[in-house]
N, C-alpha and C positions, 0 to 999 in steps of 0.2 A: 381686420388683418388680411393682407393680400394673399391669395391662394398661390401655392407653389406651382410652377409650370411643369407639365409632364409631357415632353416631346421626344422626338427621335434623338435629340442631343443628350437626353438623360440615359439612353441605353448604352451600356458599355460591355465590351467583350474582353475578359481578362485572359491572359495566357496562363498556363498551368502554375508557374511559379508565383505569379502575382496573386492568384486565387488562394494558394496555400499560405502565403505570407499575410494576406488580408484576413483570412479566416482559419488560422492555425488550429483552433479548437475543433474544427470539423475533422481534422486529420489525426491529431495527437492528444485530444482531450485538453485538460488544463495545462497552463504553462508552468508556473511555479519556479522556484530557485534551487530545487534539489533537496529541500528539507522533507518532502513527502515522497513515498515510494512510487506514487503514480504521477509524479511531475513529468513534464514533457521531455526533459533531457534523458530520462530513463526509457521513455517510449522510443526516442530516436535510436538509442543503443539497441533496444529490443528489436526494432524493425530490421536492423542490419544483421543481428545475430540470428533472427528467424530465418533469414535466407541461408545462413550457414547450416542451421539445423535441418532445413529441408534437403540440403545436399547430403548430410549424414544419413537421414532417413532413407534416401534413395541409394544408400550404399557407397557414397563417394566422400571420403575424408573422415577420419576418426578423431581429429584434433582441431580445436579452435583456439587461436591465440588472441588475447585482448590486452591492450596496453592503454591505460589512462594516465596521463601526466598533466596536471593542472586542468586545462580545459580541452586538451586535444585527445581524441579517441582514435585508436587503430584496432581494426578487427580483421584477422586473417584466417581464412579457412583453406583446406587442402582438398576441396571438392573438384568438380569438373571444370570450373572456370566459366565465366560468361563468354558466349561466342563473341570473338573479337570484333566482327563486323557490326554487331548490334550493341556494343558496350555503351556508347553515348546514349542511344535511344532508351536502353533499359533503365537508366537513372535520370532521364530528363524528358521522356516522352510518355504522356499518359496513355493508358490502355495498351501498353507494350510490356511484354514479359513472358517468361516461360511458364508461368502459373496458369495461363489460359489453355495450355496443351496438357490434358490429363495423362498423356503418354509419358511426359517428362516429369511431372510432379503429381503424385497421388497422395491424398489426405495431407496436404500441405497446410502450414499455419496461415500463410498469406495467399490470398487468391485473386486479389484485384490489382496487384502490381503497383500500388500507391506508395508503400512504405519507403523505399529508397528515394523516390522522388521528393517525398516530404522532408526527409533528412537533408537532401541536397538543397532544397529551397530555403530551409531554415538554418543553414550553416554559412558562416562567412567564408569558410574554406571547406571544400569537399573534393576528395580525390579517389578515384576508383581505378584499380589495377587488376587485370586478368591475365593469368598465365595458362596457356594450353597449346598443344601442338608445338612445344619448344619455342613459343613466341610470347612476348609480353606487349600488351596494349594498355595504355593509361589515358585518363582524361581528367582534367582539373576544372573546377567550377568555383564561382563565388556567388552566393545567394541565388543559385540556380543558373547563372549565366556561364556558359562555356568559356574558359579562359585559355585552355591549352589542350590539344589533342594530337600528339605526335603520331607518326606512322608506327605500326608494330615493329618491334625489334627482336632479334634472336635472344633467347634466354635459356639458361640451364637451371633456373629455379624450379622447384616443385610446382606442379599445376595447382590452380586454385584462384581465389579472389582476395584482394585486400582493399578495405575501405578506410580512409582517414577523413575525419571531419572535426570541425570546431563549431559548436552551436553558436548562433548569433546572439551576442549579449544584449542587443537592442530589443530582442524578443524575450529571451530568458534572462531577466535582470538579476545581477549579482549571483549567478548560479554557481553551484559547486557540486561535483559528483561525490556522494558519500559511499565509501567502500562497503559499508554494511548493507546498503540497499542493492548494490551491484552484486555482492556476494550471494545474497539471498536469491536474486534472479538466476544466477549461474547455478546455484545448488538445485533449483527447480529444473533447470534444463538437463542436468546430468541424472537426476532422479527419473526423469521421463525418458531418458535415452541411455540406458545401461550400455556401457562399452565406449561412450563418448568421453573424451578428456578435454576439459577447458582449462587453459593456462591464463590466469589473470594476474598480471604484474608479477609473475614468477610463482604464484600460488596455484596449485593444481586441484581441480575438482573432478571427482570421478565417483560413480556409483555402480555397484553390482546388483543390488537388490531392489532398485526402483523405489516405489512408494513406501515399502517397508523401511528403507533407510531414511526417508523423509520423516516419518513419525518418530523413529528412534533418535534422529538428530534434534527433533523439536520437543522431546519429552525425556525425563529421566526414567531410568528403569524402575526406580522406587515408586514413581507415580503411576505406573501402568498397573491396572487391575489384573490384567492377564496378558500373556504374550500376544503380539500383533497377529491378527488374522489376515493373511496375505493371499488374495485370490487373483488369478490371471486368466484371461481369455484371449481370443484372437485380436479383438479391438477394444478390450477393456481390462483395466487393472484396478483393484480395490485393496485398501488397507484399513483395518478397523481395530480399535481398542477403546477402553474406557479409562478415564482418569480417576484416581482415588480422591483427589482434592478439588478438581475443577467443577464448577456448578453448571455452566452452560455448554452448549454444543460448539464443536470446532470442526470445520470442514476445509479441506484443500481440494479444489476441483480444477480439472484441466481438460482441454479439448485440442487434439492434434498438437500437443506440446505447449499450448497457450494457457497461462494461469488465468482462469475465469474467476476473478476475485468477486464479481457480482453474481456468480452462479449462473442460473439459466435452466433450460429444460432438463439437462442431465442431472444437475444438482437436485432439483425438485423430485425427479424420478427416483434417484438414489435414496433420499430421505423417506419417500413413500414406500418403496419396496422393502426397505429395512424394517419398517414398522410391520408391514404385512407379513413378512417372513417370520419375524420373531413371534407375532401373535399366533401364527399357524403352528410353529414349532412347539410352543409351550401349551397350545390349546386354550389360551386365555386372552380376553379382549383388553389387554393392558392399554392404559392411556398413552398416546403417542409421545407426550412430553416426558413421561416416566421412562419409556424405552430409550429415548434419545438423550436424556439428561447425562451430562459428563462425557458424551461420546467424543472421541478424537479420531477423525478418519480422513481418507483421501480417495478420490476417484479420478481416473483418467480414461477417456474414450477417444476413439478415432472415428471421424465422420467424413464421408465424401462431400466435398464442397460445403463446409459449414457456413451457416448464416449467423453472423454476430450482430448485436444490436447497436454497435458503434464501430468506427474504424479502429479504436484501441482494443477491440476484441476482449472485453472484460465480462461479457454476458452472452451466453449462447441462446440464439433464438430458434435454431433448427429443431424441427420435430421429427425429421427423417434421418436415418443412418446413411442412406444412399439408395440408388436405384436397385430394385429387387431385394431390399433389406426391410426388416420390420422398423417400426417407429423407434425413436430413442427411448421412449417410455417403456415400450414392450420389450425391447432388447435388454435394457438394464434390469427390469423386473424379472424376466426369465432367468438371467444370469444369477442375480442375487438369490432368487428362490431356490435354484438348483444348487449352486456352489456353497452358499452360506448354510443352507439346511444340511447338506452333506457334511460340512465341516463340524457343525455342532453335534451331529450324530456320532462322528468319529472322535470328538473331543468332549466327552461328557463333563469333565472337570471344569472346562472353560464355560460350557453351557450353564453349569450350576452357578458359577460366579456371576455370569450375566444376569441370571434370574434373581439372585440375591440383590444385585445392584438395582434392578427394576423395582423389586418389592420395597427396598429401602427408600427409593425415590418416591414411590407411591405413598409410603408412610409419612415422609417428610412433607410432601405436598398437602396431604390431608391435615396434618398438624398445623401447617401454615395457612390453610385456606381462609380461616376466619381473620387472621391478622392481615393477610393479603387483601381481603375485601375492604377492611377498614382503611388500610394504607392507600388503596386505589381511590376510595372515596375522598380521603384527605387530599390526595394529589389533585383530583378533579376540582375539589373546592378551592384549593390554593391557586390552581391555574386560572380559575374563573376570576379571582381577585387580582391575579397577575402580581403577586407579591414578590416572587423570586425570579420567575422566568419572563424575560422580555423577548418574545419569539421573533423570528424573521418572517417575511411575507410569503416565502415559499411554503412554509408550514401553516400559514394563516389562510392559504387558498388563493392568494392574489396572483401567484405566478405558477407556470407549469413546472413539473418536476424534472425537466431535462437539466435544470441547473442544480439539482440536489447534490451533485458531487462537489459543488463549491461551498456548501453550507458549513458554517463554523459556529461552535458554541464556546464562548469565553466564560470560564468559571473564575469569578473574582470575589474578593472579600472587602466589605465595607461600602458604605453609601457613596463616598466621594469617588472611589475608584470605579465602581460600577456605573456611577453617573457619568463620568468622563467617557467611558467606553460606549455607553448607551447613546450619548449625544453625538459621538463621532463615527459610529459604526455604519456599515452599509446595511440599511434596514431590509434589503431584499434577501441577503444571504447570511447575515451575521446576527446571532442571538446572544443574550447575556444572561447568565445565571448567577445570582448574588448569594454568597455564603454569609452566614451570621456567625462570626467568631471562628474559632478553630474547630475543624471536624474531629470526630472521635477517632482514636487509634483502633482500627478494626482488625488488627492482626490477631488471629486465633479465635475470632468470634464467628458464630454461625450466621447463615443467611437470614435468620430471624431478625438480626439487628438492623438489616437493611430496611425492613418494613417498620420497625419500631422507632428508628431514628429519623426525625423529620428531614434533616438535611439530606441524608442518603436516599430516603424514600422519594423525595421530590426530584433529586438529581437523576435517579434511576428512571422515574416517570418521564422527565424531560427528554432523556436519551432514548426512551422506549426500548430498553434492553432487558426487561424483566426475565424473559424466557429464552431469548435468542438474539444474536447479532443481526439476524436477517432484516429486521425493521429499524435498525439504527437510524435515528433522525438527522444526525449531523456527521458529515464525513470527517471533519476535523474538530477535535475537542482540545481546547487550548486553556491551560492553567495560567491565569494572569494575576500574579501576586507581586507584592513589593520585593525588591532585591535586598531584603534585610533578614535578620534571624527569624523573625516571626513569619515573614513571607516564605522563607525556605522551609520552615516547619510545616506550614500549610500545604506546600507542594508535596512534601514527603508523605503527609497523611492522606492526601488525595491519591497519590500514586499507590500507596498501600491499599486503599480501598479498591482501586481498579485491579491491582494484582491479586488481591484476595478473592474477589468475586467475579471480575470480568477481565481476565488476563488477555482474552482475544483482542480487546481494544488496543492493547500495547503490541501484541504479536503481529497484528495486521496493520500497524502503523497509523493509528488514528489519534494518538495522544501526543501533545506537544507542550512545551513551555514557551510562553511569549517573552521575547527579549525586548526590553525597553531601554532607552538611553539613560546612562547615569549622569551625563553632563550635557549642558548646552553651552557652546562657545560661539560668541557672535560679536560682530562689530556693526557699524552702520550699514554695511552693504551685504554681508554674508552671515549665514547661520550654519553651524556644523553641530550635529548631534553625535555624541560619543558614547560608545558602549563599553569602553574600558579605559583604564588609566593611560595606556599606550596611545589610544586614539585621542585622548584629551591633550596629551603633550604634543602630538603631531598637529592638532588643530590650532593650538596656541602658536606654534611655530609658523603655521600657514597664515594666520590672521593677524600678524604683527601690525601695529604696536598695541600692546595691552588690551586684548579684547575682554568683554564682559563674560564671566564664567558663572554658570548656575549649576548647583548640584541638586539633582532631583532626589528627594528623600523617599518619595512614594508615588504610586500611580495617580493618587488624588491631586498631586501638585502639578500634574501636566494638564494644561488646558485642553478642552475638546478639539479646538482648532489644530493644536499641535499633535494630539493623539491620533488624529485622522491619518497622519503620515505613517504612524507606527503600526496601524492595523489595516492599511490599504495596500497599495502596490509595493511599498517598501517594507512590508511586514517581515520581521525576522523571527523564525521559529526554530527551536531546538527540539528535534524528535526525541521522545522517551523510548529508549531501546533496551532490550534485555541482554544481559551478559550471558552468553552461551556456556560459560564455564561453570555457572551455578544454576541450580533449579530455582523455580519461584519460591518454593518452600524454604530453601537455604537462604535466598536473598532476604525474605521477610524475617526469618528467624534471626539472621545476623544483624539487620538494621533496625528492626522494630520489636524484637523480643526483649527479654530481660537483659540488663547490662551484663556484659561478659568481659573478661580480661582482653580477649581478642579484639573486641570492638573498641575498647579504650585505647589499645595499642594502635589500631588503625587510625583513630581520630588524632592521636598525638603525632603519629608519623606524617599524616597528611597535612596537619596544621603546620608542622615544621617546614614541609615543602613549600607551602603557601607563604610563610614568613620569609623563607630564603628568597623567594621570587621578589617579594616587596623590597628586601634589602638590596637586591641586585639593581 
C-alpha cells in the first residue's frame, strides 16, 4: 500500500469559525438533538445567558428576558451593553472580550471569550444588538460570516444587549428545545443569583433564599428528615438535608454560577469536609458512606479565574480560590468545620436526627454486608461469562475516557431484540444489557431486593451505582422495549426500579426511552420510517402510487442493518422526566401501589382521550 504524502500542502490554517464548525465538540461538548440536558443547543443558550449573568453579578441589570419560539432564541439583558466600537469583534474575533480585564469582570463564569463566538459560528442566523449611551449598534452573521453591520443609530431603548440566534440544523440534526431542560437551567441561575428575575416566554423565575430554595423545590417537605441547614459565607453557600426515602447521595454543585454536573475539586472537598466535621462533632469514627447516605445537598463557591476541565465547564479543575487566598480544599474545609459545627451545637434536635440516621445506615449496611458480598461475586462471575452485558470498548480499556460522556447502555428484553441492537451498535460507546422476562415490581421493597434479585443486581453492577452516582459508567441509560403492552409494562417496571432506589439517574437526566419506527413505507426508490400513524399517512401520500407498508411488531423484527439508523445519528430518545407536582413517593404509590379508584378513573379517562384521537 502506498504511503500517504505529508508535505507543505497538507498543512492548513483554519480561521476561527471554520475550526469551531469542524470541531464543535471542543467548544460545546456533544451535539445531540435536545433530548438530553447537556446537548449542544442548551450549551449555546447557556453561553449567551452566562454573559448576561456576569452583567448582573457586576451590578448591571436585574432582569433577563428569554424567548424561544420553534428554533429561534432571543436573549435580552439590561446590563451595560457591549462597547459599540467592539461589537463585531466581541462575537467574531478570538481572544477578544471584556473577560480578560479583571477590572471589568471579577469571578465571572466565562473567562476565555469563546462562548459567543461558538454560538455565532454554529448558527445559521446570529444577530447581536447593543444599546448604550443612547445609541444602538447591531451586527448580523450567518455561520460566523458577517452579513450586515450598519452604523450606530440613536435609540431611546434601555441599555443592554440582545442576542438572537438559530442553531444550524446541519450540525444539530432534528433538534428541539425542551422547556423542561431550559426551565431547570434558569431555576439554577436564579438560585445562585438572588434578586435576579428571568422571564422565559412569559414565565418568571426568581429566588430569595438561594440554595435553600433549590433543595425545597427538588424535594417534598414530607421527605426531608429535618429542616434544611443553610450556611452562607463571602464566597461560599451550602444547603444540606437528608432524605427519609432516598438511598444514595445527591449533590448540586456550582462554581461562579456554573452548574458543575461532573463535580470537581470543590465537590470532592465538600464531601470530605462533611465527613470530617460529623466525625469530630459526634466523637465517633463513623463510616463515610453511612454519614453521606441519603444526603441531599448543594454547594456554590466563587473562584478567581476558575480552571475547568473542558469548555463546557462541567468539572472544576482549580485547586486555588485566587491570589492570596487558601486552596479550594482548605477554604471549604474551614468553612464547613466552623459553620456546620456551630449549627449542630445550636440545633441539638437536628443533630440528634442526623446521628440516628447515621446509626440506622450503619445497621443496614452491616445487615446487608453478607448479601452484598455474594451479590458482587455473582455479578463478577456473570460479567466474566458475558451473559447479560455486552460492554463497549471505552469500558473494556480500548479507548481513552474522554469519550465517556458519549457512552450509552441499552436495556432490552429478549434474545432477538438484544441481538439486533448488539449487531448494529457502535461498539466504541454503546453497550447492551439483556433482560430475561419482566423485572420485579420493586415498589415498597427494601434495598435488600436489589442484591437478591439477579436482574437488578447485575444491572446495578453494570451501571456501577451501588453506593453513589459518582462512578456511573454510562451517561445515557436507554430503555429499549417493544411498543406493545408487554414492552410498556417492562418500561414501567424499570422506571419504578430507578425511582425507588436511584432517583438521581432520572433527576440528572440520564434515563431515556428509545423510540423506534412503527412502520416502514417504501417504493423502489425511497424508504420512509414512520413513528406514528400520522407519519405513515404522510409517507403514503408522498410515495404514490401504492408503496409497500410494513408494520414492525417488535424490535426483533427490525434487521441490524435497519436498526443501525435508529441508534446512530438519527436516534430518537424521549427523556424520562419527573412531574414536579408530585413527589417520588406519591408517583410510585399512585402508579405502582395497590389498585385504587383514583387510578382506575385515571386509566379510563386517558383511554377515552386516546380513543377519541383515533376516531378523529
